[in-house]
N, CA, C and O atoms as CSV, one atom per row, in Angstrom:
chain,resi,resn,atom,element,x,y,z
A,1,MET,N,N,1.995,-59.066,-19.111
A,1,MET,CA,C,1.165,-60.219,-18.799
A,1,MET,C,C,-0.278,-59.859,-19.124
A,1,MET,O,O,-1.093,-59.713,-18.213
A,2,ALA,N,N,-0.602,-59.717,-20.379
A,2,ALA,CA,C,-1.931,-59.294,-20.809
A,2,ALA,C,C,-2.748,-60.494,-21.283
A,2,ALA,O,O,-2.991,-60.662,-22.478
A,3,ILE,N,N,-3.164,-61.316,-20.336
A,3,ILE,CA,C,-3.993,-62.479,-20.642
A,3,ILE,C,C,-5.412,-62.139,-20.205
A,3,ILE,O,O,-5.612,-61.630,-19.102
A,4,LYS,N,N,-6.396,-62.414,-21.053
A,4,LYS,CA,C,-7.773,-62.013,-20.785
A,4,LYS,C,C,-8.507,-62.936,-19.828
A,4,LYS,O,O,-9.369,-62.470,-19.083
A,5,ASN,N,N,-8.203,-64.216,-19.820
A,5,ASN,CA,C,-8.946,-65.217,-19.059
A,5,ASN,C,C,-8.650,-65.077,-17.561
A,5,ASN,O,O,-7.500,-65.227,-17.146
A,6,ASP,N,N,-9.672,-64.791,-16.746
A,6,ASP,CA,C,-9.472,-64.568,-15.315
A,6,ASP,C,C,-8.866,-65.767,-14.579
A,6,ASP,O,O,-7.971,-65.559,-13.760
A,7,PRO,N,N,-9.300,-67.010,-14.822
A,7,PRO,CA,C,-8.643,-68.134,-14.133
A,7,PRO,C,C,-7.151,-68.236,-14.477
A,7,PRO,O,O,-6.340,-68.601,-13.626
A,8,ILE,N,N,-6.797,-67.918,-15.710
A,8,ILE,CA,C,-5.386,-67.939,-16.085
A,8,ILE,C,C,-4.643,-66.818,-15.368
A,8,ILE,O,O,-3.557,-67.036,-14.831
A,9,ASN,N,N,-5.224,-65.619,-15.356
A,9,ASN,CA,C,-4.600,-64.510,-14.619
A,9,ASN,C,C,-4.364,-64.885,-13.167
A,9,ASN,O,O,-3.297,-64.621,-12.613
A,10,GLU,N,N,-5.361,-65.500,-12.558
A,10,GLU,CA,C,-5.233,-65.908,-11.162
A,10,GLU,C,C,-4.115,-66.933,-10.996
A,10,GLU,O,O,-3.345,-66.856,-10.039
A,11,ALA,N,N,-4.020,-67.883,-11.910
A,11,ALA,CA,C,-2.972,-68.908,-11.834
A,11,ALA,C,C,-1.580,-68.309,-12.015
A,11,ALA,O,O,-0.599,-68.870,-11.527
A,12,LEU,N,N,-1.485,-67.187,-12.706
A,12,LEU,CA,C,-0.186,-66.554,-12.946
A,12,LEU,C,C,0.242,-65.597,-11.829
A,12,LEU,O,O,1.377,-65.119,-11.821
A,13,ARG,N,N,-0.662,-65.318,-10.890
A,13,ARG,CA,C,-0.356,-64.350,-9.821
A,13,ARG,C,C,0.773,-64.807,-8.893
A,13,ARG,O,O,1.550,-63.993,-8.397
A,14,ARG,N,N,0.849,-66.111,-8.670
A,14,ARG,CA,C,1.887,-66.654,-7.788
A,14,ARG,C,C,2.621,-67.748,-8.538
A,14,ARG,O,O,2.035,-68.485,-9.331
A,15,GLY,N,N,3.897,-67.838,-8.276
A,15,GLY,CA,C,4.680,-68.878,-8.918
A,15,GLY,C,C,4.291,-70.259,-8.429
A,15,GLY,O,O,3.845,-70.435,-7.295
A,16,HIS,N,N,4.468,-71.226,-9.299
A,16,HIS,CA,C,4.246,-72.622,-8.947
A,16,HIS,C,C,4.834,-73.495,-10.036
A,16,HIS,O,O,5.456,-72.996,-10.974
A,17,THR,N,N,4.641,-74.782,-9.916
A,17,THR,CA,C,5.197,-75.732,-10.871
A,17,THR,C,C,4.397,-75.720,-12.168
A,17,THR,O,O,3.167,-75.749,-12.171
A,18,ILE,N,N,5.135,-75.676,-13.251
A,18,ILE,CA,C,4.566,-75.703,-14.598
A,18,ILE,C,C,5.412,-76.651,-15.434
A,18,ILE,O,O,6.376,-77.238,-14.941
A,19,ASP,N,N,5.051,-76.796,-16.686
A,19,ASP,CA,C,5.918,-77.421,-17.683
A,19,ASP,C,C,6.227,-76.367,-18.731
A,19,ASP,O,O,5.449,-75.438,-18.947
A,20,ILE,N,N,7.366,-76.524,-19.374
A,20,ILE,CA,C,7.652,-75.730,-20.560
A,20,ILE,C,C,8.072,-76.682,-21.677
A,20,ILE,O,O,8.685,-77.721,-21.432
A,21,THR,N,N,7.733,-76.309,-22.890
A,21,THR,CA,C,8.188,-77.059,-24.055
A,21,THR,C,C,9.047,-76.136,-24.895
A,21,THR,O,O,8.598,-75.088,-25.359
A,22,THR,N,N,10.297,-76.547,-25.082
A,22,THR,CA,C,11.234,-75.824,-25.927
A,22,THR,C,C,11.474,-76.644,-27.189
A,22,THR,O,O,11.092,-77.812,-27.267
A,23,HIS,N,N,12.098,-76.028,-28.155
A,23,HIS,CA,C,12.434,-76.697,-29.411
A,23,HIS,C,C,13.915,-77.066,-29.357
A,23,HIS,O,O,14.767,-76.186,-29.229
A,24,GLY,N,N,14.227,-78.355,-29.453
A,24,GLY,CA,C,15.599,-78.833,-29.351
A,24,GLY,C,C,16.503,-78.193,-30.386
A,24,GLY,O,O,16.219,-78.245,-31.583
A,25,ARG,N,N,17.589,-77.592,-29.932
A,25,ARG,CA,C,18.484,-76.861,-30.829
A,25,ARG,C,C,19.235,-77.782,-31.773
A,25,ARG,O,O,19.579,-77.364,-32.879
A,26,HIS,N,N,19.502,-79.027,-31.377
A,26,HIS,CA,C,20.198,-79.982,-32.241
A,26,HIS,C,C,19.222,-80.970,-32.881
A,26,HIS,O,O,19.297,-81.241,-34.079
A,27,SER,N,N,18.314,-81.500,-32.075
A,27,SER,CA,C,17.412,-82.547,-32.566
A,27,SER,C,C,16.268,-81.992,-33.401
A,27,SER,O,O,15.744,-82.673,-34.283
A,28,GLY,N,N,15.880,-80.741,-33.117
A,28,GLY,CA,C,14.716,-80.175,-33.788
A,28,GLY,C,C,13.406,-80.671,-33.205
A,28,GLY,O,O,12.334,-80.305,-33.687
A,29,GLN,N,N,13.481,-81.499,-32.174
A,29,GLN,CA,C,12.278,-82.053,-31.557
A,29,GLN,C,C,11.878,-81.216,-30.344
A,29,GLN,O,O,12.705,-80.555,-29.716
A,30,ASP,N,N,10.584,-81.267,-30.036
A,30,ASP,CA,C,10.101,-80.560,-28.854
A,30,ASP,C,C,10.568,-81.277,-27.599
A,30,ASP,O,O,10.589,-82.507,-27.543
A,31,ARG,N,N,10.942,-80.492,-26.592
A,31,ARG,CA,C,11.420,-81.009,-25.309
A,31,ARG,C,C,10.586,-80.382,-24.197
A,31,ARG,O,O,10.553,-79.161,-24.047
A,32,ARG,N,N,9.912,-81.228,-23.418
A,32,ARG,CA,C,9.045,-80.746,-22.337
A,32,ARG,C,C,9.659,-81.116,-20.997
A,32,ARG,O,O,10.051,-82.261,-20.775
A,33,ILE,N,N,9.740,-80.124,-20.099
A,33,ILE,CA,C,10.270,-80.362,-18.752
A,33,ILE,C,C,9.364,-79.691,-17.719
A,33,ILE,O,O,8.606,-78.774,-18.034
A,34,GLU,N,N,9.460,-80.166,-16.497
A,34,GLU,CA,C,8.769,-79.545,-15.371
A,34,GLU,C,C,9.722,-78.554,-14.725
A,34,GLU,O,O,10.910,-78.830,-14.563
A,35,ILE,N,N,9.185,-77.392,-14.356
A,35,ILE,CA,C,10.011,-76.327,-13.791
A,35,ILE,C,C,9.101,-75.406,-12.973
A,35,ILE,O,O,7.880,-75.558,-13.005
A,36,VAL,N,N,9.677,-74.467,-12.253
A,36,VAL,CA,C,8.908,-73.532,-11.423
A,36,VAL,C,C,9.037,-72.133,-12.010
A,36,VAL,O,O,10.108,-71.732,-12.465
A,37,PHE,N,N,7.931,-71.396,-11.993
A,37,PHE,CA,C,8.002,-69.990,-12.393
A,37,PHE,C,C,7.723,-69.116,-11.181
A,37,PHE,O,O,7.168,-69.572,-10.181
A,38,HIS,N,N,8.118,-67.852,-11.288
A,38,HIS,CA,C,7.924,-66.857,-10.232
A,38,HIS,C,C,7.248,-65.639,-10.839
A,38,HIS,O,O,7.564,-65.245,-11.962
A,39,ASN,N,N,6.321,-65.044,-10.106
A,39,ASN,CA,C,5.731,-63.777,-10.491
A,39,ASN,C,C,6.336,-62.737,-9.556
A,39,ASN,O,O,6.081,-62.746,-8.352
A,40,ILE,N,N,7.134,-61.847,-10.119
A,40,ILE,CA,C,7.814,-60.817,-9.336
A,40,ILE,C,C,7.404,-59.473,-9.919
A,40,ILE,O,O,7.785,-59.121,-11.035
A,41,GLY,N,N,6.628,-58.737,-9.154
A,41,GLY,CA,C,6.166,-57.438,-9.612
A,41,GLY,C,C,5.316,-57.495,-10.863
A,41,GLY,O,O,5.333,-56.567,-11.671
A,42,GLY,N,N,4.564,-58.588,-11.030
A,42,GLY,CA,C,3.695,-58.725,-12.189
A,42,GLY,C,C,4.398,-59.243,-13.438
A,42,GLY,O,O,3.779,-59.364,-14.495
A,43,ARG,N,N,5.683,-59.549,-13.320
A,43,ARG,CA,C,6.435,-60.116,-14.442
A,43,ARG,C,C,6.778,-61.561,-14.103
A,43,ARG,O,O,6.998,-61.903,-12.941
A,44,LEU,N,N,6.821,-62.402,-15.132
A,44,LEU,CA,C,7.042,-63.834,-14.937
A,44,LEU,C,C,8.488,-64.194,-15.242
A,44,LEU,O,O,9.066,-63.743,-16.230
A,45,TYR,N,N,9.063,-65.026,-14.360
A,45,TYR,CA,C,10.446,-65.456,-14.504
A,45,TYR,C,C,10.551,-66.954,-14.259
A,45,TYR,O,O,9.772,-67.536,-13.504
A,46,ILE,N,N,11.524,-67.557,-14.909
A,46,ILE,CA,C,11.892,-68.944,-14.637
A,46,ILE,C,C,13.364,-68.956,-14.307
A,46,ILE,O,O,14.184,-68.367,-15.010
A,47,SER,N,N,13.684,-69.638,-13.223
A,47,SER,CA,C,15.074,-69.792,-12.817
A,47,SER,C,C,15.300,-71.260,-12.482
A,47,SER,O,O,14.466,-72.111,-12.793
A,48,GLY,N,N,16.404,-71.547,-11.861
A,48,GLY,CA,C,16.712,-72.907,-11.455
A,48,GLY,C,C,17.841,-72.900,-10.453
A,48,GLY,O,O,18.424,-71.857,-10.160
A,49,GLN,N,N,18.140,-74.055,-9.939
A,49,GLN,CA,C,19.226,-74.189,-8.971
A,49,GLN,C,C,20.559,-73.854,-9.645
A,49,GLN,O,O,20.727,-74.095,-10.840
A,50,PRO,N,N,21.500,-73.303,-8.886
A,50,PRO,CA,C,22.805,-72.983,-9.465
A,50,PRO,C,C,23.529,-74.234,-9.963
A,50,PRO,O,O,23.487,-75.288,-9.329
A,51,SER,N,N,24.185,-74.096,-11.095
A,51,SER,CA,C,24.988,-75.173,-11.664
A,51,SER,C,C,25.985,-74.555,-12.632
A,51,SER,O,O,25.670,-73.597,-13.338
A,52,ARG,N,N,27.183,-75.110,-12.656
A,52,ARG,CA,C,28.191,-74.610,-13.597
A,52,ARG,C,C,27.901,-75.079,-15.021
A,52,ARG,O,O,28.439,-74.521,-15.977
A,53,ARG,N,N,27.059,-76.095,-15.167
A,53,ARG,CA,C,26.676,-76.594,-16.497
A,53,ARG,C,C,25.438,-75.856,-16.986
A,53,ARG,O,O,24.490,-75.644,-16.231
A,54,ARG,N,N,25.457,-75.477,-18.225
A,54,ARG,CA,C,24.299,-74.797,-18.802
A,54,ARG,C,C,23.190,-75.802,-19.056
A,54,ARG,O,O,23.431,-76.868,-19.623
A,55,ARG,N,N,21.991,-75.472,-18.644
A,55,ARG,CA,C,20.850,-76.352,-18.823
A,55,ARG,C,C,20.474,-76.457,-20.282
A,55,ARG,O,O,20.589,-75.487,-21.030
A,56,SER,N,N,20.024,-77.636,-20.692
A,56,SER,CA,C,19.589,-77.842,-22.077
A,56,SER,C,C,18.426,-76.926,-22.429
A,56,SER,O,O,18.384,-76.368,-23.525
A,57,TRP,N,N,17.477,-76.767,-21.502
A,57,TRP,CA,C,16.317,-75.931,-21.800
A,57,TRP,C,C,16.736,-74.496,-22.070
A,57,TRP,O,O,16.158,-73.826,-22.926
A,58,LEU,N,N,17.750,-74.017,-21.335
A,58,LEU,CA,C,18.223,-72.649,-21.532
A,58,LEU,C,C,18.953,-72.522,-22.874
A,58,LEU,O,O,18.769,-71.539,-23.592
A,59,ALA,N,N,19.773,-73.508,-23.204
A,59,ALA,CA,C,20.463,-73.499,-24.499
A,59,ALA,C,C,19.450,-73.563,-25.641
A,59,ALA,O,O,19.629,-72.903,-26.665
A,60,ASN,N,N,18.392,-74.348,-25.473
A,60,ASN,CA,C,17.339,-74.410,-26.490
A,60,ASN,C,C,16.684,-73.037,-26.677
A,60,ASN,O,O,16.430,-72.611,-27.804
A,61,LEU,N,N,16.415,-72.354,-25.565
A,61,LEU,CA,C,15.780,-71.040,-25.647
A,61,LEU,C,C,16.730,-69.989,-26.213
A,61,LEU,O,O,16.295,-69.029,-26.850
A,62,ASP,N,N,18.017,-70.173,-25.982
A,62,ASP,CA,C,18.993,-69.256,-26.558
A,62,ASP,C,C,18.983,-69.386,-28.083
A,62,ASP,O,O,19.108,-68.390,-28.796
A,63,ALA,N,N,18.835,-70.619,-28.581
A,63,ALA,CA,C,18.797,-70.863,-30.025
A,63,ALA,C,C,17.456,-70.468,-30.640
A,63,ALA,O,O,17.401,-70.001,-31.778
A,64,ASN,N,N,16.365,-70.660,-29.875
A,64,ASN,CA,C,15.016,-70.352,-30.363
A,64,ASN,C,C,14.178,-69.941,-29.154
A,64,ASN,O,O,13.714,-70.809,-28.415
A,65,PRO,N,N,13.973,-68.644,-28.934
A,65,PRO,CA,C,13.299,-68.182,-27.712
A,65,PRO,C,C,11.803,-68.466,-27.630
A,65,PRO,O,O,11.201,-68.238,-26.580
A,66,ALA,N,N,11.191,-68.951,-28.688
A,66,ALA,CA,C,9.763,-69.285,-28.641
A,66,ALA,C,C,9.584,-70.606,-27.896
A,66,ALA,O,O,10.310,-71.570,-28.139
A,67,PHE,N,N,8.610,-70.640,-26.985
A,67,PHE,CA,C,8.321,-71.864,-26.243
A,67,PHE,C,C,6.872,-71.864,-25.788
A,67,PHE,O,O,6.151,-70.884,-25.974
A,68,THR,N,N,6.452,-72.974,-25.187
A,68,THR,CA,C,5.098,-73.065,-24.640
A,68,THR,C,C,5.185,-73.161,-23.126
A,68,THR,O,O,5.944,-73.963,-22.583
A,69,PHE,N,N,4.406,-72.341,-22.461
A,69,PHE,CA,C,4.309,-72.249,-21.014
A,69,PHE,C,C,3.030,-72.997,-20.639
A,69,PHE,O,O,1.930,-72.518,-20.918
A,70,HIS,N,N,3.163,-74.170,-20.009
A,70,HIS,CA,C,2.013,-75.024,-19.723
A,70,HIS,C,C,1.585,-74.881,-18.263
A,70,HIS,O,O,2.291,-75.329,-17.359
A,71,LEU,N,N,0.428,-74.257,-18.037
A,71,LEU,CA,C,-0.146,-74.261,-16.697
A,71,LEU,C,C,-0.729,-75.637,-16.452
A,71,LEU,O,O,-1.324,-76.239,-17.346
A,72,LYS,N,N,-0.556,-76.132,-15.235
A,72,LYS,CA,C,-1.140,-77.426,-14.884
A,72,LYS,C,C,-1.657,-77.339,-13.465
A,72,LYS,O,O,-1.279,-76.438,-12.716
A,73,GLY,N,N,-2.499,-78.249,-13.098
A,73,GLY,CA,C,-3.163,-78.178,-11.803
A,73,GLY,C,C,-4.618,-77.834,-12.037
A,73,GLY,O,O,-5.223,-78.300,-13.003
A,74,ARG,N,N,-5.192,-77.008,-11.143
A,74,ARG,CA,C,-6.604,-76.622,-11.301
A,74,ARG,C,C,-6.860,-75.908,-12.609
A,74,ARG,O,O,-7.879,-76.142,-13.259
A,75,VAL,N,N,-5.947,-75.040,-13.000
A,75,VAL,CA,C,-6.079,-74.319,-14.265
A,75,VAL,C,C,-5.063,-74.904,-15.236
A,75,VAL,O,O,-3.865,-74.954,-14.958
A,76,ARG,N,N,-5.567,-75.340,-16.372
A,76,ARG,CA,C,-4.692,-75.903,-17.409
A,76,ARG,C,C,-4.778,-75.024,-18.642
A,76,ARG,O,O,-5.861,-74.662,-19.103
A,77,ALA,N,N,-3.602,-74.691,-19.162
A,77,ALA,CA,C,-3.557,-73.885,-20.386
A,77,ALA,C,C,-2.174,-74.015,-20.995
A,77,ALA,O,O,-1.178,-74.139,-20.282
A,78,ASP,N,N,-2.122,-73.986,-22.304
A,78,ASP,CA,C,-0.864,-73.997,-23.049
A,78,ASP,C,C,-0.708,-72.611,-23.647
A,78,ASP,O,O,-1.402,-72.249,-24.597
A,79,LEU,N,N,0.212,-71.839,-23.081
A,79,LEU,CA,C,0.346,-70.440,-23.457
A,79,LEU,C,C,1.605,-70.222,-24.290
A,79,LEU,O,O,2.705,-70.535,-23.835
A,80,PRO,N,N,1.459,-69.688,-25.507
A,80,PRO,CA,C,2.647,-69.387,-26.304
A,80,PRO,C,C,3.431,-68.256,-25.647
A,80,PRO,O,O,2.853,-67.283,-25.161
A,81,ALA,N,N,4.752,-68.399,-25.640
A,81,ALA,CA,C,5.596,-67.427,-24.947
A,81,ALA,C,C,6.927,-67.261,-25.666
A,81,ALA,O,O,7.298,-68.044,-26.541
A,82,THR,N,N,7.619,-66.220,-25.263
A,82,THR,CA,C,8.982,-65.961,-25.724
A,82,THR,C,C,9.850,-65.761,-24.491
A,82,THR,O,O,9.418,-65.160,-23.508
A,83,ALA,N,N,11.070,-66.266,-24.550
A,83,ALA,CA,C,12.009,-66.130,-23.434
A,83,ALA,C,C,12.968,-64.973,-23.699
A,83,ALA,O,O,13.459,-64.780,-24.811
A,84,ARG,N,N,13.212,-64.222,-22.647
A,84,ARG,CA,C,14.283,-63.223,-22.675
A,84,ARG,C,C,15.311,-63.692,-21.653
A,84,ARG,O,O,15.074,-63.628,-20.447
A,85,ILE,N,N,16.444,-64.158,-22.142
A,85,ILE,CA,C,17.501,-64.630,-21.241
A,85,ILE,C,C,18.121,-63.416,-20.562
A,85,ILE,O,O,18.479,-62.437,-21.216
A,86,ILE,N,N,18.241,-63.496,-19.250
A,86,ILE,CA,C,18.758,-62.369,-18.472
A,86,ILE,C,C,20.196,-62.653,-18.091
A,86,ILE,O,O,20.485,-63.531,-17.278
A,87,ASP,N,N,21.106,-61.877,-18.708
A,87,ASP,CA,C,22.543,-62.015,-18.460
A,87,ASP,C,C,23.111,-60.867,-17.638
A,87,ASP,O,O,24.149,-61.023,-16.996
A,88,ASP,N,N,22.445,-59.714,-17.649
A,88,ASP,CA,C,22.954,-58.546,-16.946
A,88,ASP,C,C,23.027,-58.824,-15.444
A,88,ASP,O,O,22.021,-59.168,-14.824
A,89,GLN,N,N,24.219,-58.674,-14.863
A,89,GLN,CA,C,24.447,-59.024,-13.457
A,89,GLN,C,C,23.579,-58.215,-12.491
A,89,GLN,O,O,23.088,-58.766,-11.505
A,90,THR,N,N,23.385,-56.951,-12.748
A,90,THR,CA,C,22.561,-56.124,-11.859
A,90,THR,C,C,21.112,-56.596,-11.883
A,90,THR,O,O,20.483,-56.734,-10.834
A,91,GLU,N,N,20.588,-56.841,-13.066
A,91,GLU,CA,C,19.208,-57.316,-13.191
A,91,GLU,C,C,19.068,-58.712,-12.582
A,91,GLU,O,O,18.077,-58.998,-11.910
A,92,ARG,N,N,20.055,-59.582,-12.814
A,92,ARG,CA,C,20.027,-60.930,-12.240
A,92,ARG,C,C,19.979,-60.856,-10.705
A,92,ARG,O,O,19.182,-61.550,-10.075
A,93,ARG,N,N,20.826,-60.022,-10.114
A,93,ARG,CA,C,20.891,-59.909,-8.653
A,93,ARG,C,C,19.550,-59.438,-8.094
A,93,ARG,O,O,19.075,-59.958,-7.084
A,94,GLU,N,N,18.944,-58.449,-8.756
A,94,GLU,CA,C,17.657,-57.913,-8.295
A,94,GLU,C,C,16.562,-58.981,-8.324
A,94,GLU,O,O,15.824,-59.142,-7.352
A,95,ILE,N,N,16.457,-59.705,-9.428
A,95,ILE,CA,C,15.407,-60.716,-9.578
A,95,ILE,C,C,15.692,-61.935,-8.711
A,95,ILE,O,O,14.802,-62.444,-8.031
A,96,LEU,N,N,16.942,-62.403,-8.739
A,96,LEU,CA,C,17.275,-63.622,-7.997
A,96,LEU,C,C,17.218,-63.424,-6.479
A,96,LEU,O,O,17.118,-64.401,-5.737
A,97,ALA,N,N,17.279,-62.185,-6.013
A,97,ALA,CA,C,17.085,-61.940,-4.573
A,97,ALA,C,C,15.681,-62.394,-4.164
A,97,ALA,O,O,15.503,-62.963,-3.088
A,98,HIS,N,N,14.693,-62.145,-5.013
A,98,HIS,CA,C,13.315,-62.586,-4.742
A,98,HIS,C,C,13.223,-64.113,-4.787
A,98,HIS,O,O,12.586,-64.728,-3.931
A,99,VAL,N,N,13.858,-64.713,-5.785
A,99,VAL,CA,C,13.840,-66.168,-5.926
A,99,VAL,C,C,14.522,-66.821,-4.725
A,99,VAL,O,O,14.021,-67.807,-4.185
A,100,ALA,N,N,15.656,-66.273,-4.309
A,100,ALA,CA,C,16.385,-66.818,-3.159
A,100,ALA,C,C,15.511,-66.793,-1.904
A,100,ALA,O,O,15.490,-67.760,-1.143
A,101,ARG,N,N,14.793,-65.694,-1.688
A,101,ARG,CA,C,13.890,-65.617,-0.527
A,101,ARG,C,C,12.790,-66.665,-0.629
A,101,ARG,O,O,12.467,-67.324,0.359
A,102,ALA,N,N,12.213,-66.825,-1.816
A,102,ALA,CA,C,11.132,-67.803,-2.005
A,102,ALA,C,C,11.624,-69.220,-1.729
A,102,ALA,O,O,10.866,-70.054,-1.234
A,103,TRP,N,N,12.879,-69.494,-2.043
A,103,TRP,CA,C,13.457,-70.831,-1.862
A,103,TRP,C,C,14.244,-70.965,-0.555
A,103,TRP,O,O,14.902,-71.980,-0.329
A,104,ASN,N,N,14.176,-69.936,0.310
A,104,ASN,CA,C,14.917,-69.947,1.583
A,104,ASN,C,C,16.408,-70.223,1.390
A,104,ASN,O,O,17.011,-71.010,2.120
A,105,ARG,N,N,16.981,-69.563,0.397
A,105,ARG,CA,C,18.421,-69.718,0.106
A,105,ARG,C,C,19.155,-68.496,0.630
A,105,ARG,O,O,18.606,-67.395,0.680
A,106,ASN,N,N,20.397,-68.707,1.018
A,106,ASN,CA,C,21.222,-67.590,1.481
A,106,ASN,C,C,22.512,-67.480,0.667
A,106,ASN,O,O,23.522,-66.977,1.159
A,107,ASP,N,N,22.472,-67.951,-0.574
A,107,ASP,CA,C,23.653,-67.923,-1.446
A,107,ASP,C,C,23.376,-67.132,-2.724
A,107,ASP,O,O,23.573,-67.625,-3.835
A,108,LEU,N,N,22.914,-65.894,-2.540
A,108,LEU,CA,C,22.518,-65.064,-3.677
A,108,LEU,C,C,23.635,-64.924,-4.705
A,108,LEU,O,O,23.375,-65.035,-5.903
A,109,GLU,N,N,24.853,-64.686,-4.275
A,109,GLU,CA,C,25.932,-64.481,-5.236
A,109,GLU,C,C,26.209,-65.738,-6.058
A,109,GLU,O,O,26.556,-65.640,-7.235
A,110,THR,N,N,26.060,-66.905,-5.458
A,110,THR,CA,C,26.200,-68.153,-6.215
A,110,THR,C,C,25.083,-68.251,-7.242
A,110,THR,O,O,25.319,-68.645,-8.384
A,111,MET,N,N,23.872,-67.897,-6.842
A,111,MET,CA,C,22.744,-67.919,-7.769
A,111,MET,C,C,22.961,-66.930,-8.917
A,111,MET,O,O,22.693,-67.253,-10.074
A,112,VAL,N,N,23.442,-65.734,-8.598
A,112,VAL,CA,C,23.688,-64.731,-9.637
A,112,VAL,C,C,24.703,-65.257,-10.642
A,112,VAL,O,O,24.573,-65.016,-11.842
A,113,SER,N,N,25.712,-65.972,-10.161
A,113,SER,CA,C,26.761,-66.493,-11.036
A,113,SER,C,C,26.334,-67.711,-11.841
A,113,SER,O,O,26.757,-67.865,-12.987
A,114,TYR,N,N,25.495,-68.589,-11.263
A,114,TYR,CA,C,25.307,-69.913,-11.862
A,114,TYR,C,C,23.867,-70.373,-12.088
A,114,TYR,O,O,23.663,-71.469,-12.611
A,115,SER,N,N,22.873,-69.586,-11.718
A,115,SER,CA,C,21.485,-70.019,-11.934
A,115,SER,C,C,20.976,-69.549,-13.286
A,115,SER,O,O,21.247,-68.417,-13.687
A,116,PRO,N,N,20.238,-70.403,-13.999
A,116,PRO,CA,C,19.602,-69.936,-15.231
A,116,PRO,C,C,18.513,-68.928,-14.866
A,116,PRO,O,O,17.913,-69.016,-13.795
A,117,LEU,N,N,18.262,-67.978,-15.756
A,117,LEU,CA,C,17.228,-66.984,-15.481
A,117,LEU,C,C,16.686,-66.428,-16.797
A,117,LEU,O,O,17.431,-65.915,-17.632
A,118,ILE,N,N,15.373,-66.544,-16.957
A,118,ILE,CA,C,14.705,-65.941,-18.109
A,118,ILE,C,C,13.477,-65.171,-17.638
A,118,ILE,O,O,12.885,-65.480,-16.603
A,119,GLU,N,N,13.113,-64.172,-18.414
A,119,GLU,CA,C,11.805,-63.546,-18.272
A,119,GLU,C,C,10.894,-64.197,-19.296
A,119,GLU,O,O,11.289,-64.416,-20.441
A,120,VAL,N,N,9.681,-64.503,-18.882
A,120,VAL,CA,C,8.675,-65.103,-19.758
A,120,VAL,C,C,7.797,-63.977,-20.296
A,120,VAL,O,O,7.209,-63.214,-19.530
A,121,ILE,N,N,7.718,-63.887,-21.604
A,121,ILE,CA,C,6.866,-62.893,-22.241
A,121,ILE,C,C,5.741,-63.666,-22.939
A,121,ILE,O,O,5.949,-64.292,-23.979
A,122,LEU,N,N,4.553,-63.607,-22.347
A,122,LEU,CA,C,3.404,-64.310,-22.914
A,122,LEU,C,C,2.884,-63.553,-24.120
A,122,LEU,O,O,2.804,-62.324,-24.116
A,123,LYS,N,N,2.535,-64.303,-25.147
A,123,LYS,CA,C,1.999,-63.689,-26.358
A,123,LYS,C,C,0.534,-63.352,-26.116
A,123,LYS,O,O,-0.209,-64.186,-25.599
A,124,PRO,N,N,0.107,-62.158,-26.476
A,124,PRO,CA,C,-1.297,-61.803,-26.289
A,124,PRO,C,C,-2.200,-62.675,-27.152
A,124,PRO,O,O,-1.818,-63.121,-28.234
A,125,GLY,N,N,-3.389,-62.901,-26.653
A,125,GLY,CA,C,-4.343,-63.718,-27.401
A,125,GLY,C,C,-5.643,-63.832,-26.646
A,125,GLY,O,O,-5.938,-63.032,-25.758
A,126,ASP,N,N,-6.410,-64.824,-27.004
A,126,ASP,CA,C,-7.726,-65.040,-26.394
A,126,ASP,C,C,-7.663,-66.070,-25.289
A,126,ASP,O,O,-8.650,-66.769,-25.058
A,127,ASN,N,N,-6.550,-66.193,-24.601
A,127,ASN,CA,C,-6.361,-67.234,-23.590
A,127,ASN,C,C,-7.351,-67.157,-22.466
A,127,ASN,O,O,-7.306,-67.974,-21.546
């Protein structure tokens, strides 16, 4: 998370609601959605509620991991990023334990099995 702009760094310290724009794997069009990110140990993650259906945004990132991470609220910025989809069960359990606590959930194993999970890798720049 090597962003130079102090207000952006501050906005990234704690998770909150953002938008992301992915590139549609079938349509080729940009797709923007609202979602929540988490800062866990200085690394950024995006997850979601458990579901047996794969989310479109996750499938889009699987096809093309480049996306835009849009800060909104007091600090606004469009940050170029790359997604690393996290499939490893041990890593998922470790990260999703933090997410479960943040969301007051007690179904960690369900989350490990069915929640989408990516690490956000921000591209360095003059942000």
